[in-house]
PyMOL Python script that loads the backbone (N, CA, C, O; Angstrom):
from pymol import cmd

cmd.read_pdbstr("""\
ATOM      1  N   MET A   1     103.377  69.471  66.809  1.00  0.00           N
ATOM      2  CA  MET A   1     103.407  70.918  66.717  1.00  0.00           C
ATOM      3  C   MET A   1     102.471  71.590  67.729  1.00  0.00           C
ATOM      4  O   MET A   1     102.849  72.584  68.348  1.00  0.00           O
ATOM      5  N   GLN A   2     101.249  71.058  67.905  1.00  0.00           N
ATOM      6  CA  GLN A   2     100.315  71.682  68.831  1.00  0.00           C
ATOM      7  C   GLN A   2     100.830  71.616  70.259  1.00  0.00           C
ATOM      8  O   GLN A   2     100.620  72.550  71.032  1.00  0.00           O
ATOM      9  N   GLY A   3     101.495  70.541  70.618  1.00  0.00           N
ATOM     10  CA  GLY A   3     102.067  70.413  71.958  1.00  0.00           C
ATOM     11  C   GLY A   3     103.106  71.484  72.211  1.00  0.00           C
ATOM     12  O   GLY A   3     103.187  72.027  73.313  1.00  0.00           O
ATOM     13  N   LYS A   4     103.902  71.794  71.197  1.00  0.00           N
ATOM     14  CA  LYS A   4     104.928  72.824  71.325  1.00  0.00           C
ATOM     15  C   LYS A   4     104.288  74.192  71.505  1.00  0.00           C
ATOM     16  O   LYS A   4     104.752  74.988  72.322  1.00  0.00           O
ATOM     17  N   ARG A   5     103.236  74.476  70.758  1.00  0.00           N
ATOM     18  CA  ARG A   5     102.540  75.765  70.874  1.00  0.00           C
ATOM     19  C   ARG A   5     101.913  75.916  72.256  1.00  0.00           C
ATOM     20  O   ARG A   5     101.970  76.990  72.856  1.00  0.00           O
ATOM     21  N   LEU A   6     101.321  74.844  72.754  1.00  0.00           N
ATOM     22  CA  LEU A   6     100.723  74.883  74.083  1.00  0.00           C
ATOM     23  C   LEU A   6     101.792  75.160  75.133  1.00  0.00           C
ATOM     24  O   LEU A   6     101.587  75.966  76.041  1.00  0.00           O
ATOM     25  N   LEU A   7     102.918  74.497  75.005  1.00  0.00           N
ATOM     26  CA  LEU A   7     104.026  74.709  75.936  1.00  0.00           C
ATOM     27  C   LEU A   7     104.520  76.155  75.876  1.00  0.00           C
ATOM     28  O   LEU A   7     104.838  76.742  76.911  1.00  0.00           O
ATOM     29  N   GLU A   8     104.586  76.729  74.685  1.00  0.00           N
ATOM     30  CA  GLU A   8     105.003  78.130  74.544  1.00  0.00           C
ATOM     31  C   GLU A   8     104.005  79.065  75.216  1.00  0.00           C
ATOM     32  O   GLU A   8     104.410  80.030  75.863  1.00  0.00           O
ATOM     33  N   ARG A   9     102.707  78.797  75.074  1.00  0.00           N
ATOM     34  CA  ARG A   9     101.686  79.636  75.711  1.00  0.00           C
ATOM     35  C   ARG A   9     101.732  79.528  77.232  1.00  0.00           C
ATOM     36  O   ARG A   9     101.628  80.535  77.934  1.00  0.00           O
ATOM     37  N   VAL A  10     101.885  78.322  77.733  1.00  0.00           N
ATOM     38  CA  VAL A  10     101.972  78.124  79.178  1.00  0.00           C
ATOM     39  C   VAL A  10     103.207  78.835  79.718  1.00  0.00           C
ATOM     40  O   VAL A  10     103.156  79.449  80.784  1.00  0.00           O
ATOM     41  N   SER A  11     104.300  78.757  78.996  1.00  0.00           N
ATOM     42  CA  SER A  11     105.529  79.430  79.411  1.00  0.00           C
ATOM     43  C   SER A  11     105.337  80.944  79.440  1.00  0.00           C
ATOM     44  O   SER A  11     105.818  81.609  80.358  1.00  0.00           O
ATOM     45  N   ALA A  12     104.650  81.490  78.459  1.00  0.00           N
ATOM     46  CA  ALA A  12     104.408  82.940  78.409  1.00  0.00           C
ATOM     47  C   ALA A  12     103.540  83.381  79.585  1.00  0.00           C
ATOM     48  O   ALA A  12     103.807  84.420  80.188  1.00  0.00           O
ATOM     49  N   VAL A  13     102.506  82.610  79.919  1.00  0.00           N
ATOM     50  CA  VAL A  13     101.635  82.946  81.050  1.00  0.00           C
ATOM     51  C   VAL A  13     102.413  82.851  82.357  1.00  0.00           C
ATOM     52  O   VAL A  13     102.260  83.712  83.223  1.00  0.00           O
ATOM     53  N   ALA A  14     103.226  81.844  82.514  1.00  0.00           N
ATOM     54  CA  ALA A  14     104.026  81.687  83.722  1.00  0.00           C
ATOM     55  C   ALA A  14     105.001  82.842  83.880  1.00  0.00           C
ATOM     56  O   ALA A  14     105.238  83.303  84.996  1.00  0.00           O
ATOM     57  N   ASP A  15     105.564  83.311  82.785  1.00  0.00           N
ATOM     58  CA  ASP A  15     106.486  84.446  82.839  1.00  0.00           C
ATOM     59  C   ASP A  15     105.760  85.700  83.288  1.00  0.00           C
ATOM     60  O   ASP A  15     106.304  86.473  84.076  1.00  0.00           O
ATOM     61  N   LEU A  16     104.551  85.921  82.810  1.00  0.00           N
ATOM     62  CA  LEU A  16     103.774  87.089  83.232  1.00  0.00           C
ATOM     63  C   LEU A  16     103.419  86.990  84.708  1.00  0.00           C
ATOM     64  O   LEU A  16     103.459  87.992  85.421  1.00  0.00           O
ATOM     65  N   ALA A  17     103.074  85.803  85.170  1.00  0.00           N
ATOM     66  CA  ALA A  17     102.688  85.626  86.566  1.00  0.00           C
ATOM     67  C   ALA A  17     103.863  85.857  87.503  1.00  0.00           C
ATOM     68  O   ALA A  17     103.664  86.255  88.651  1.00  0.00           O
ATOM     69  N   SER A  18     105.086  85.614  87.035  1.00  0.00           N
ATOM     70  CA  SER A  18     106.240  85.772  87.909  1.00  0.00           C
ATOM     71  C   SER A  18     106.679  87.220  88.044  1.00  0.00           C
ATOM     72  O   SER A  18     107.462  87.540  88.939  1.00  0.00           O
ATOM     73  N   ARG A  19     106.203  88.090  87.191  1.00  0.00           N
ATOM     74  CA  ARG A  19     106.527  89.512  87.287  1.00  0.00           C
ATOM     75  C   ARG A  19     105.611  90.174  88.295  1.00  0.00           C
ATOM     76  O   ARG A  19     104.404  89.932  88.307  1.00  0.00           O
ATOM     77  N   SER A  20     106.189  91.009  89.138  1.00  0.00           N
ATOM     78  CA  SER A  20     105.377  91.617  90.192  1.00  0.00           C
ATOM     79  C   SER A  20     104.651  92.849  89.687  1.00  0.00           C
ATOM     80  O   SER A  20     105.096  93.524  88.759  1.00  0.00           O
ATOM     81  N   MET A  21     103.528  93.122  90.319  1.00  0.00           N
ATOM     82  CA  MET A  21     102.783  94.337  90.046  1.00  0.00           C
ATOM     83  C   MET A  21     103.410  95.450  90.872  1.00  0.00           C
ATOM     84  O   MET A  21     103.846  95.203  91.996  1.00  0.00           O
ATOM     85  N   PRO A  22     103.466  96.662  90.347  1.00  0.00           N
ATOM     86  CA  PRO A  22     104.071  97.769  91.101  1.00  0.00           C
ATOM     87  C   PRO A  22     103.410  97.957  92.455  1.00  0.00           C
ATOM     88  O   PRO A  22     102.184  97.986  92.558  1.00  0.00           O
ATOM     89  N   GLY A  23     104.225  98.085  93.489  1.00  0.00           N
ATOM     90  CA  GLY A  23     103.725  98.333  94.828  1.00  0.00           C
ATOM     91  C   GLY A  23     103.384  97.103  95.640  1.00  0.00           C
ATOM     92  O   GLY A  23     103.290  97.186  96.865  1.00  0.00           O
ATOM     93  N   LEU A  24     103.197  95.962  94.993  1.00  0.00           N
ATOM     94  CA  LEU A  24     102.880  94.748  95.738  1.00  0.00           C
ATOM     95  C   LEU A  24     104.150  94.174  96.345  1.00  0.00           C
ATOM     96  O   LEU A  24     105.218  94.254  95.738  1.00  0.00           O
ATOM     97  N   PRO A  25     104.046  93.596  97.537  1.00  0.00           N
ATOM     98  CA  PRO A  25     105.237  93.036  98.179  1.00  0.00           C
ATOM     99  C   PRO A  25     105.750  91.814  97.428  1.00  0.00           C
ATOM    100  O   PRO A  25     104.977  91.039  96.865  1.00  0.00           O
ATOM    101  N   VAL A  26     107.064  91.660  97.432  1.00  0.00           N
ATOM    102  CA  VAL A  26     107.726  90.502  96.836  1.00  0.00           C
ATOM    103  C   VAL A  26     108.597  89.886  97.913  1.00  0.00           C
ATOM    104  O   VAL A  26     109.398  90.584  98.534  1.00  0.00           O
ATOM    105  N   LEU A  27     108.453  88.583  98.146  1.00  0.00           N
ATOM    106  CA  LEU A  27     109.248  87.870  99.142  1.00  0.00           C
ATOM    107  C   LEU A  27     110.158  86.886  98.434  1.00  0.00           C
ATOM    108  O   LEU A  27     109.757  86.204  97.492  1.00  0.00           O
ATOM    109  N   GLU A  28     111.378  86.829  98.905  1.00  0.00           N
ATOM    110  CA  GLU A  28     112.317  85.835  98.393  1.00  0.00           C
ATOM    111  C   GLU A  28     112.959  85.148  99.587  1.00  0.00           C
ATOM    112  O   GLU A  28     113.732  85.760 100.322  1.00  0.00           O
ATOM    113  N   LEU A  29     112.639  83.885  99.776  1.00  0.00           N
ATOM    114  CA  LEU A  29     113.163  83.112 100.888  1.00  0.00           C
ATOM    115  C   LEU A  29     114.354  82.311 100.397  1.00  0.00           C
ATOM    116  O   LEU A  29     114.248  81.562  99.425  1.00  0.00           O
ATOM    117  N   THR A  30     115.484  82.467 101.064  1.00  0.00           N
ATOM    118  CA  THR A  30     116.687  81.729 100.717  1.00  0.00           C
ATOM    119  C   THR A  30     116.973  80.749 101.842  1.00  0.00           C
ATOM    120  O   THR A  30     117.416  81.141 102.922  1.00  0.00           O
ATOM    121  N   GLY A  31     116.719  79.486 101.586  1.00  0.00           N
ATOM    122  CA  GLY A  31     116.891  78.474 102.626  1.00  0.00           C
ATOM    123  C   GLY A  31     115.989  78.770 103.803  1.00  0.00           C
ATOM    124  O   GLY A  31     114.836  79.165 103.634  1.00  0.00           O
ATOM    125  N   GLU A  32     116.522  78.578 104.997  1.00  0.00           N
ATOM    126  CA  GLU A  32     115.744  78.863 106.208  1.00  0.00           C
ATOM    127  C   GLU A  32     116.380  79.984 107.015  1.00  0.00           C
ATOM    128  O   GLU A  32     116.023  80.204 108.173  1.00  0.00           O
ATOM    129  N   ASN A  33     117.332  80.700 106.398  1.00  0.00           N
ATOM    130  CA  ASN A  33     118.103  81.693 107.147  1.00  0.00           C
ATOM    131  C   ASN A  33     118.032  83.115 106.604  1.00  0.00           C
ATOM    132  O   ASN A  33     118.659  84.009 107.173  1.00  0.00           O
ATOM    133  N   ARG A  34     117.293  83.354 105.526  1.00  0.00           N
ATOM    134  CA  ARG A  34     117.291  84.703 104.947  1.00  0.00           C
ATOM    135  C   ARG A  34     116.002  84.930 104.176  1.00  0.00           C
ATOM    136  O   ARG A  34     115.575  84.079 103.396  1.00  0.00           O
ATOM    137  N   VAL A  35     115.382  86.091 104.402  1.00  0.00           N
ATOM    138  CA  VAL A  35     114.217  86.482 103.615  1.00  0.00           C
ATOM    139  C   VAL A  35     114.410  87.930 103.163  1.00  0.00           C
ATOM    140  O   VAL A  35     114.763  88.803 103.956  1.00  0.00           O
ATOM    141  N   LEU A  36     114.174  88.160 101.889  1.00  0.00           N
ATOM    142  CA  LEU A  36     114.213  89.494 101.291  1.00  0.00           C
ATOM    143  C   LEU A  36     112.769  89.910 101.043  1.00  0.00           C
ATOM    144  O   LEU A  36     111.994  89.154 100.458  1.00  0.00           O
ATOM    145  N   ILE A  37     112.409  91.108 101.487  1.00  0.00           N
ATOM    146  CA  ILE A  37     111.069  91.641 101.249  1.00  0.00           C
ATOM    147  C   ILE A  37     111.213  92.954 100.509  1.00  0.00           C
ATOM    148  O   ILE A  37     111.872  93.877 100.988  1.00  0.00           O
ATOM    149  N   GLU A  38     110.594  93.039  99.339  1.00  0.00           N
ATOM    150  CA  GLU A  38     110.595  94.260  98.544  1.00  0.00           C
ATOM    151  C   GLU A  38     109.229  94.924  98.647  1.00  0.00           C
ATOM    152  O   GLU A  38     108.223  94.255  98.888  1.00  0.00           O
ATOM    153  N   ASN A  39     109.197  96.224  98.467  1.00  0.00           N
ATOM    154  CA  ASN A  39     107.967  97.028  98.500  1.00  0.00           C
ATOM    155  C   ASN A  39     107.283  96.983  99.863  1.00  0.00           C
ATOM    156  O   ASN A  39     106.059  96.879  99.944  1.00  0.00           O
ATOM    157  N   HIS A  40     108.064  97.061 100.919  1.00  0.00           N
ATOM    158  CA  HIS A  40     107.510  97.099 102.273  1.00  0.00           C
ATOM    159  C   HIS A  40     107.144  98.534 102.644  1.00  0.00           C
ATOM    160  O   HIS A  40     107.500  99.482 101.945  1.00  0.00           O
ATOM    161  N   GLN A  41     106.426  98.673 103.756  1.00  0.00           N
ATOM    162  CA  GLN A  41     106.024  99.987 104.239  1.00  0.00           C
ATOM    163  C   GLN A  41     106.487 100.223 105.670  1.00  0.00           C
ATOM    164  O   GLN A  41     105.898 101.018 106.402  1.00  0.00           O
ATOM    165  N   GLY A  42     107.547  99.526 106.057  1.00  0.00           N
ATOM    166  CA  GLY A  42     108.127  99.740 107.375  1.00  0.00           C
ATOM    167  C   GLY A  42     107.990  98.550 108.300  1.00  0.00           C
ATOM    168  O   GLY A  42     107.205  97.633 108.055  1.00  0.00           O
ATOM    169  N   VAL A  43     108.763  98.582 109.363  1.00  0.00           N
ATOM    170  CA  VAL A  43     108.748  97.539 110.386  1.00  0.00           C
ATOM    171  C   VAL A  43     107.857  98.013 111.532  1.00  0.00           C
ATOM    172  O   VAL A  43     108.038  99.115 112.050  1.00  0.00           O
ATOM    173  N   THR A  44     106.899  97.182 111.923  1.00  0.00           N
ATOM    174  CA  THR A  44     105.968  97.569 112.986  1.00  0.00           C
ATOM    175  C   THR A  44     106.206  96.804 114.283  1.00  0.00           C
ATOM    176  O   THR A  44     105.671  97.182 115.326  1.00  0.00           O
ATOM    177  N   GLY A  45     106.986  95.754 114.238  1.00  0.00           N
ATOM    178  CA  GLY A  45     107.322  94.988 115.433  1.00  0.00           C
ATOM    179  C   GLY A  45     108.671  94.334 115.246  1.00  0.00           C
ATOM    180  O   GLY A  45     109.001  93.875 114.153  1.00  0.00           O
ATOM    181  N   TYR A  46     109.469  94.290 116.335  1.00  0.00           N
ATOM    182  CA  TYR A  46     110.824  93.769 116.180  1.00  0.00           C
ATOM    183  C   TYR A  46     111.316  93.135 117.472  1.00  0.00           C
ATOM    184  O   TYR A  46     111.336  93.779 118.521  1.00  0.00           O
ATOM    185  N   SER A  47     111.708  91.889 117.393  1.00  0.00           N
ATOM    186  CA  SER A  47     112.412  91.210 118.484  1.00  0.00           C
ATOM    187  C   SER A  47     113.272  90.131 117.838  1.00  0.00           C
ATOM    188  O   SER A  47     113.269  89.978 116.617  1.00  0.00           O
ATOM    189  N   ASP A  48     114.006  89.385 118.654  1.00  0.00           N
ATOM    190  CA  ASP A  48     114.857  88.352 118.072  1.00  0.00           C
ATOM    191  C   ASP A  48     114.078  87.083 117.711  1.00  0.00           C
ATOM    192  O   ASP A  48     114.650  86.148 117.151  1.00  0.00           O
ATOM    193  N   VAL A  49     112.767  87.044 118.028  1.00  0.00           N
ATOM    194  CA  VAL A  49     111.938  85.889 117.672  1.00  0.00           C
ATOM    195  C   VAL A  49     110.779  86.237 116.723  1.00  0.00           C
ATOM    196  O   VAL A  49     110.128  85.336 116.194  1.00  0.00           O
ATOM    197  N   MET A  50     110.515  87.534 116.504  1.00  0.00           N
ATOM    198  CA  MET A  50     109.425  87.950 115.624  1.00  0.00           C
ATOM    199  C   MET A  50     109.721  89.318 115.034  1.00  0.00           C
ATOM    200  O   MET A  50     110.101  90.244 115.750  1.00  0.00           O
ATOM    201  N   ILE A  51     109.546  89.440 113.729  1.00  0.00           N
ATOM    202  CA  ILE A  51     109.640  90.734 113.052  1.00  0.00           C
ATOM    203  C   ILE A  51     108.375  90.891 112.219  1.00  0.00           C
ATOM    204  O   ILE A  51     108.030  90.009 111.432  1.00  0.00           O
ATOM    205  N   CYS A  52     107.688  92.011 112.393  1.00  0.00           N
ATOM    206  CA  CYS A  52     106.461  92.295 111.662  1.00  0.00           C
ATOM    207  C   CYS A  52     106.726  93.432 110.680  1.00  0.00           C
ATOM    208  O   CYS A  52     107.228  94.489 111.061  1.00  0.00           O
ATOM    209  N   VAL A  53     106.386  93.205 109.424  1.00  0.00           N
ATOM    210  CA  VAL A  53     106.657  94.160 108.352  1.00  0.00           C
ATOM    211  C   VAL A  53     105.342  94.553 107.702  1.00  0.00           C
ATOM    212  O   VAL A  53     104.592  93.693 107.241  1.00  0.00           O
ATOM    213  N   LYS A  54     105.059  95.848 107.661  1.00  0.00           N
ATOM    214  CA  LYS A  54     103.834  96.347 107.040  1.00  0.00           C
ATOM    215  C   LYS A  54     103.985  96.283 105.522  1.00  0.00           C
ATOM    216  O   LYS A  54     105.008  96.675 104.962  1.00  0.00           O
ATOM    217  N   VAL A  55     102.931  95.775 104.873  1.00  0.00           N
ATOM    218  CA  VAL A  55     102.865  95.737 103.414  1.00  0.00           C
ATOM    219  C   VAL A  55     101.541  96.348 102.974  1.00  0.00           C
ATOM    220  O   VAL A  55     100.714  96.709 103.811  1.00  0.00           O
ATOM    221  N   GLN A  56     101.340  96.463 101.692  1.00  0.00           N
ATOM    222  CA  GLN A  56     100.197  97.184 101.140  1.00  0.00           C
ATOM    223  C   GLN A  56      98.855  96.715 101.700  1.00  0.00           C
ATOM    224  O   GLN A  56      97.979  97.548 101.935  1.00  0.00           O
ATOM    225  N   TYR A  57      98.664  95.431 101.918  1.00  0.00           N
ATOM    226  CA  TYR A  57      97.350  94.927 102.317  1.00  0.00           C
ATOM    227  C   TYR A  57      97.343  94.242 103.682  1.00  0.00           C
ATOM    228  O   TYR A  57      96.444  93.458 103.986  1.00  0.00           O
ATOM    229  N   GLY A  58      98.354  94.545 104.505  1.00  0.00           N
ATOM    230  CA  GLY A  58      98.380  93.951 105.829  1.00  0.00           C
ATOM    231  C   GLY A  58      99.776  93.934 106.420  1.00  0.00           C
ATOM    232  O   GLY A  58     100.512  94.919 106.355  1.00  0.00           O
ATOM    233  N   CYS A  59     100.124  92.793 106.997  1.00  0.00           N
ATOM    234  CA  CYS A  59     101.405  92.673 107.679  1.00  0.00           C
ATOM    235  C   CYS A  59     101.992  91.288 107.427  1.00  0.00           C
ATOM    236  O   CYS A  59     101.270  90.292 107.398  1.00  0.00           O
ATOM    237  N   LEU A  60     103.288  91.239 107.248  1.00  0.00           N
ATOM    238  CA  LEU A  60     104.004  89.969 107.186  1.00  0.00           C
ATOM    239  C   LEU A  60     104.652  89.752 108.540  1.00  0.00           C
ATOM    240  O   LEU A  60     105.402  90.604 109.015  1.00  0.00           O
ATOM    241  N   GLU A  61     104.372  88.628 109.157  1.00  0.00           N
ATOM    242  CA  GLU A  61     104.964  88.301 110.445  1.00  0.00           C
ATOM    243  C   GLU A  61     105.963  87.170 110.234  1.00  0.00           C
ATOM    244  O   GLU A  61     105.594  86.067 109.829  1.00  0.00           O
ATOM    245  N   ILE A  62     107.225  87.456 110.513  1.00  0.00           N
ATOM    246  CA  ILE A  62     108.283  86.466 110.372  1.00  0.00           C
ATOM    247  C   ILE A  62     108.641  85.990 111.774  1.00  0.00           C
ATOM    248  O   ILE A  62     109.026  86.792 112.625  1.00  0.00           O
ATOM    249  N   ASN A  63     108.515  84.690 112.015  1.00  0.00           N
ATOM    250  CA  ASN A  63     108.803  84.097 113.321  1.00  0.00           C
ATOM    251  C   ASN A  63     109.996  83.161 113.214  1.00  0.00           C
ATOM    252  O   ASN A  63     110.189  82.496 112.197  1.00  0.00           O
ATOM    253  N   GLY A  64     110.794  83.118 114.275  1.00  0.00           N
ATOM    254  CA  GLY A  64     111.956  82.245 114.301  1.00  0.00           C
ATOM    255  C   GLY A  64     112.786  82.505 115.534  1.00  0.00           C
ATOM    256  O   GLY A  64     112.250  82.832 116.593  1.00  0.00           O
ATOM    257  N   CYS A  65     114.097  82.362 115.403  1.00  0.00           N
ATOM    258  CA  CYS A  65     114.990  82.675 116.509  1.00  0.00           C
ATOM    259  C   CYS A  65     116.250  83.339 115.960  1.00  0.00           C
ATOM    260  O   CYS A  65     116.658  83.104 114.823  1.00  0.00           O
ATOM    261  N   GLN A  66     116.842  84.161 116.791  1.00  0.00           N
ATOM    262  CA  GLN A  66     118.027  84.944 116.425  1.00  0.00           C
ATOM    263  C   GLN A  66     117.785  85.768 115.163  1.00  0.00           C
ATOM    264  O   GLN A  66     118.674  85.906 114.323  1.00  0.00           O
ATOM    265  N   LEU A  67     116.558  86.321 115.036  1.00  0.00           N
ATOM    266  CA  LEU A  67     116.217  87.145 113.868  1.00  0.00           C
ATOM    267  C   LEU A  67     116.846  88.519 114.006  1.00  0.00           C
ATOM    268  O   LEU A  67     116.939  89.074 115.101  1.00  0.00           O
ATOM    269  N   SER A  68     117.272  89.053 112.879  1.00  0.00           N
ATOM    270  CA  SER A  68     117.788  90.417 112.868  1.00  0.00           C
ATOM    271  C   SER A  68     117.550  91.038 111.496  1.00  0.00           C
ATOM    272  O   SER A  68     117.434  90.347 110.484  1.00  0.00           O
ATOM    273  N   LEU A  69     117.482  92.356 111.502  1.00  0.00           N
ATOM    274  CA  LEU A  69     117.373  93.112 110.258  1.00  0.00           C
ATOM    275  C   LEU A  69     118.794  93.323 109.743  1.00  0.00           C
ATOM    276  O   LEU A  69     119.535  94.148 110.277  1.00  0.00           O
ATOM    277  N   ALA A  70     119.167  92.587 108.720  1.00  0.00           N
ATOM    278  CA  ALA A  70     120.517  92.686 108.184  1.00  0.00           C
ATOM    279  C   ALA A  70     120.674  93.894 107.271  1.00  0.00           C
ATOM    280  O   ALA A  70     121.767  94.447 107.150  1.00  0.00           O
ATOM    281  N   TYR A  71     119.564  94.311 106.617  1.00  0.00           N
ATOM    282  CA  TYR A  71     119.610  95.440 105.682  1.00  0.00           C
ATOM    283  C   TYR A  71     118.212  96.017 105.574  1.00  0.00           C
ATOM    284  O   TYR A  71     117.222  95.285 105.592  1.00  0.00           O
ATOM    285  N   MET A  72     118.139  97.356 105.461  1.00  0.00           N
ATOM    286  CA  MET A  72     116.836  97.995 105.261  1.00  0.00           C
ATOM    287  C   MET A  72     117.015  99.287 104.491  1.00  0.00           C
ATOM    288  O   MET A  72     117.857 100.119 104.829  1.00  0.00           O
ATOM    289  N   SER A  73     116.201  99.445 103.437  1.00  0.00           N
ATOM    290  CA  SER A  73     116.121 100.695 102.686  1.00  0.00           C
ATOM    291  C   SER A  73     114.637 101.022 102.528  1.00  0.00           C
ATOM    292  O   SER A  73     113.783 100.310 103.058  1.00  0.00           O
ATOM    293  N   ASP A  74     114.333 102.085 101.807  1.00  0.00           N
ATOM    294  CA  ASP A  74     112.932 102.457 101.588  1.00  0.00           C
ATOM    295  C   ASP A  74     112.164 101.377 100.824  1.00  0.00           C
ATOM    296  O   ASP A  74     110.950 101.254 100.985  1.00  0.00           O
ATOM    297  N   GLU A  75     112.855 100.597  99.997  1.00  0.00           N
ATOM    298  CA  GLU A  75     112.183  99.615  99.151  1.00  0.00           C
ATOM    299  C   GLU A  75     112.384  98.169  99.579  1.00  0.00           C
ATOM    300  O   GLU A  75     111.499  97.336  99.382  1.00  0.00           O
ATOM    301  N   LYS A  76     113.546  97.860 100.166  1.00  0.00           N
ATOM    302  CA  LYS A  76     113.891  96.476 100.466  1.00  0.00           C
ATOM    303  C   LYS A  76     114.339  96.322 101.904  1.00  0.00           C
ATOM    304  O   LYS A  76     114.853  97.253 102.523  1.00  0.00           O
ATOM    305  N   LEU A  77     114.128  95.102 102.425  1.00  0.00           N
ATOM    306  CA  LEU A  77     114.754  94.750 103.696  1.00  0.00           C
ATOM    307  C   LEU A  77     115.111  93.280 103.667  1.00  0.00           C
ATOM    308  O   LEU A  77     114.480  92.475 102.982  1.00  0.00           O
ATOM    309  N   ILE A  78     116.150  92.950 104.435  1.00  0.00           N
ATOM    310  CA  ILE A  78     116.612  91.574 104.530  1.00  0.00           C
ATOM    311  C   ILE A  78     116.604  91.178 106.002  1.00  0.00           C
ATOM    312  O   ILE A  78     117.170  91.868 106.850  1.00  0.00           O
ATOM    313  N   ILE A  79     115.959  90.071 106.285  1.00  0.00           N
ATOM    314  CA  ILE A  79     115.908  89.511 107.633  1.00  0.00           C
ATOM    315  C   ILE A  79     116.718  88.222 107.621  1.00  0.00           C
ATOM    316  O   ILE A  79     116.549  87.374 106.744  1.00  0.00           O
ATOM    317  N   THR A  80     117.601  88.086 108.609  1.00  0.00           N
ATOM    318  CA  THR A  80     118.391  86.864 108.731  1.00  0.00           C
ATOM    319  C   THR A  80     118.137  86.225 110.090  1.00  0.00           C
ATOM    320  O   THR A  80     117.628  86.872 111.005  1.00  0.00           O
ATOM    321  N   GLY A  81     118.487  84.976 110.212  1.00  0.00           N
ATOM    322  CA  GLY A  81     118.289  84.197 111.426  1.00  0.00           C
ATOM    323  C   GLY A  81     117.625  82.888 111.055  1.00  0.00           C
ATOM    324  O   GLY A  81     117.476  82.578 109.874  1.00  0.00           O
ATOM    325  N   MET A  82     117.228  82.125 112.044  1.00  0.00           N
ATOM    326  CA  MET A  82     116.538  80.864 111.791  1.00  0.00           C
ATOM    327  C   MET A  82     115.054  81.155 111.614  1.00  0.00           C
ATOM    328  O   MET A  82     114.358  81.437 112.589  1.00  0.00           O
ATOM    329  N   ILE A  83     114.567  81.090 110.386  1.00  0.00           N
ATOM    330  CA  ILE A  83     113.181  81.434 110.069  1.00  0.00           C
ATOM    331  C   ILE A  83     112.320  80.176 110.185  1.00  0.00           C
ATOM    332  O   ILE A  83     112.560  79.181 109.500  1.00  0.00           O
ATOM    333  N   HIS A  84     111.320  80.234 111.058  1.00  0.00           N
ATOM    334  CA  HIS A  84     110.429  79.093 111.280  1.00  0.00           C
ATOM    335  C   HIS A  84     109.126  79.221 110.498  1.00  0.00           C
ATOM    336  O   HIS A  84     108.603  78.231 109.986  1.00  0.00           O
ATOM    337  N   GLU A  85     108.605  80.444 110.410  1.00  0.00           N
ATOM    338  CA  GLU A  85     107.359  80.619 109.664  1.00  0.00           C
ATOM    339  C   GLU A  85     107.207  82.059 109.219  1.00  0.00           C
ATOM    340  O   GLU A  85     107.755  82.982 109.822  1.00  0.00           O
ATOM    341  N   ILE A  86     106.442  82.227 108.140  1.00  0.00           N
ATOM    342  CA  ILE A  86     106.079  83.548 107.626  1.00  0.00           C
ATOM    343  C   ILE A  86     104.573  83.563 107.499  1.00  0.00           C
ATOM    344  O   ILE A  86     103.997  82.712 106.820  1.00  0.00           O
ATOM    345  N   LYS A  87     103.923  84.525 108.148  1.00  0.00           N
ATOM    346  CA  LYS A  87     102.464  84.645 108.110  1.00  0.00           C
ATOM    347  C   LYS A  87     102.091  85.929 107.396  1.00  0.00           C
ATOM    348  O   LYS A  87     102.758  86.954 107.534  1.00  0.00           O
ATOM    349  N   LEU A  88     101.008  85.855 106.629  1.00  0.00           N
ATOM    350  CA  LEU A  88     100.420  87.041 106.037  1.00  0.00           C
ATOM    351  C   LEU A  88      99.149  87.340 106.803  1.00  0.00           C
ATOM    352  O   LEU A  88      98.208  86.547 106.801  1.00  0.00           O
ATOM    353  N   LEU A  89      99.126  88.504 107.468  1.00  0.00           N
ATOM    354  CA  LEU A  89      97.974  88.931 108.243  1.00  0.00           C
ATOM    355  C   LEU A  89      97.274  90.045 107.471  1.00  0.00           C
ATOM    356  O   LEU A  89      97.782  91.164 107.393  1.00  0.00           O
ATOM    357  N   HIS A  90      96.110  89.743 106.900  1.00  0.00           N
ATOM    358  CA  HIS A  90      95.352  90.739 106.150  1.00  0.00           C
ATOM    359  C   HIS A  90      94.711  91.720 107.108  1.00  0.00           C
ATOM    360  O   HIS A  90      94.248  91.332 108.180  1.00  0.00           O
ATOM    361  N   ARG A  91      94.680  92.984 106.733  1.00  0.00           N
ATOM    362  CA  ARG A  91      93.980  93.957 107.574  1.00  0.00           C
ATOM    363  C   ARG A  91      92.527  94.021 107.140  1.00  0.00           C
ATOM    364  O   ARG A  91      92.176  93.772 105.987  1.00  0.00           O
ATOM    365  N   GLY A  92      91.691  94.367 108.122  1.00  0.00           N
ATOM    366  CA  GLY A  92      90.267  94.534 107.863  1.00  0.00           C
ATOM    367  C   GLY A  92      89.632  93.237 107.557  1.00  0.00           C
ATOM    368  O   GLY A  92      88.427  93.182 107.310  1.00  0.00           O
TER     369      GLY A  92
END
""", "prot")
cmd.dss("prot")
cmd.show_as("cartoon", "prot")
cmd.util.cbc("prot")
cmd.orient("prot")
């Protein structure tokens, strides 16, 4: 019984951790060809090998090849192409 209760508590904590805080960026990487970024603050750099996206506490730099902005709204953007790396650059 105690093992089951512990598992239930761990599951509850994990569920809370997976929920995002309002305004914080959320990234969803699908394979190596698509990244969804929620709660962004705009694109600050753009080429077919690097896209830089401003977020609340810095910048996300997506590097790869044949990158493109497939979709962009005030809240979400989708980048497609061959994604090689994603860097978080803190400001200050």
